[in-house]
C-alpha positions in Angstrom: 125.0 58.2 165.0 124.3 57.8 168.7 126.8 55.8 170.9 125.3 52.7 172.5 125.6 52.3 176.2 128.5 50.0 177.2 127.1 46.8 178.6 127.8 46.0 182.3 130.7 43.6 182.8 128.6 41.9 185.5 125.9 41.1 182.9 128.3 39.9 180.1 127.7 36.4 178.8 124.7 34.2 178.5 123.9 30.5 178.7 123.0 28.7 175.5 121.5 25.4 174.5 123.5 22.4 173.4 122.0 22.8 169.9 123.4 26.4 169.8 126.8 25.2 171.0 126.8 22.5 168.2 126.0 25.1 165.6 128.7 27.5 166.8 131.3 24.7 167.0 130.3 23.4 163.6 130.6 26.8 162.0 134.1 27.2 163.5 135.2 23.8 162.2 133.8 24.6 158.7 135.5 28.0 158.7 138.8 26.4 159.6 138.5 23.2 157.5 141.6 24.0 155.6 143.6 24.0 158.8 142.2 20.7 160.1 144.9 18.2 161.0 145.6 15.8 163.8 146.8 18.6 166.0 144.2 21.2 165.1 143.3 23.0 168.4 139.6 23.7 168.8 139.4 24.3 172.6 141.5 24.7 175.7 140.7 23.4 179.2 141.8 25.2 182.3 141.7 24.1 186.0 138.8 25.4 188.0 141.2 26.3 190.8 143.4 28.3 188.5 140.4 30.2 187.0 139.1 30.9 190.5 142.6 32.1 191.6 142.7 34.4 188.5 139.3 35.9 189.5 140.1 36.1 193.3 141.2 39.8 193.1 138.7 42.1 194.8 138.8 44.2 191.6 137.9 41.3 189.3 134.4 41.6 187.7 134.9 39.5 184.6 137.2 37.3 182.5 138.7 38.1 179.1 140.0 35.4 176.8 142.6 36.4 174.2 143.5 34.2 171.2 147.2 33.9 170.7 149.9 32.0 168.7 153.1 30.6 170.2 155.8 30.2 167.5 158.3 27.6 168.5 161.8 29.0 168.4 163.8 25.8 168.2 164.0 26.0 164.4 161.0 24.1 163.3 158.7 27.1 163.4 155.7 25.2 164.7 152.8 27.5 165.5 150.7 26.5 168.6 147.2 28.1 169.3 146.9 29.6 172.7 144.2 31.1 174.9 145.3 33.7 177.4 142.9 34.5 180.3 143.0 37.7 182.3 140.6 39.1 184.9 138.9 42.4 184.1 137.6 45.1 186.4 134.0 46.4 186.3 135.0 48.9 183.6 136.3 46.2 181.3 140.0 47.0 181.9 142.4 44.1 182.0 143.9 43.5 185.5 147.6 42.9 184.7 150.7 42.7 186.8 152.4 46.1 187.0 156.0 45.0 186.8 156.6 41.3 186.4 160.3 40.7 186.0 161.7 39.1 182.9 162.0 35.7 184.5 158.2 35.7 185.2 158.3 36.4 188.9 155.3 38.4 189.9 155.8 41.9 191.3 154.1 43.2 194.4 150.9 43.6 192.3 149.9 39.9 192.2 147.6 40.1 189.2 147.8 36.9 187.3 147.7 35.9 183.6 146.6 32.3 182.8 147.9 30.3 179.9 149.0 26.7 179.2 145.5 25.1 179.1 145.2 21.5 177.9 144.4 21.5 174.1 141.5 19.6 172.6 141.5 17.2 170.7 144.6 15.9 172.5 143.1 16.2 176.0 139.3 16.3 175.7 136.8 13.8 176.9 133.8 12.5 175.0 131.0 14.2 177.0 131.3 17.8 175.8 132.1 19.7 172.6 135.3 17.7 172.1 134.3 16.2 168.8 131.1 14.5 169.6 128.9 16.8 167.6 127.6 15.6 164.2 128.1 19.1 162.7 131.8 19.2 163.0 133.5 17.8 159.8 136.3 15.3 160.3 
C-alpha cells in the first residue's frame, strides 16, 4: 500500500454551494436528533478580529478547529459543546503557547488558542445556516 502525499496546508479547504451546506447540516442534525433540545449547539461564531489575531503569526499557514466538551464543575454536571481554534504551520503542526502559566497568562511565545465562541441556536441570525434550512429536523 503506497502512502499518499500529504496535502498542502495552503490548499486545504474548498468552497461549497448553499445546497451542499444544507445537505451537510441536515445530515448532522439527523445524526444527532436524539440530542436535540433547546440548547443543542450546532455551530459557534467567532469574531473576525480574534480569528485574524490568531492567524497573525508569521508561522501561521492554516487553522485547525477541535471539538471539545466543557463539563460544568459546580455540581450540576452540565456538558457544553466547545470549538477550540488553533493556528497551524505549513507542516500542519499546531502553533501553541510554549509555557502559559496556570492562570492563563501567555508566556513569551504569544501563540494563541481561541475558544468561547457564541453558540447557535442561542446567538445565530436568520441569514445563514442557523436553522433556516428545510433539511434540519426540528
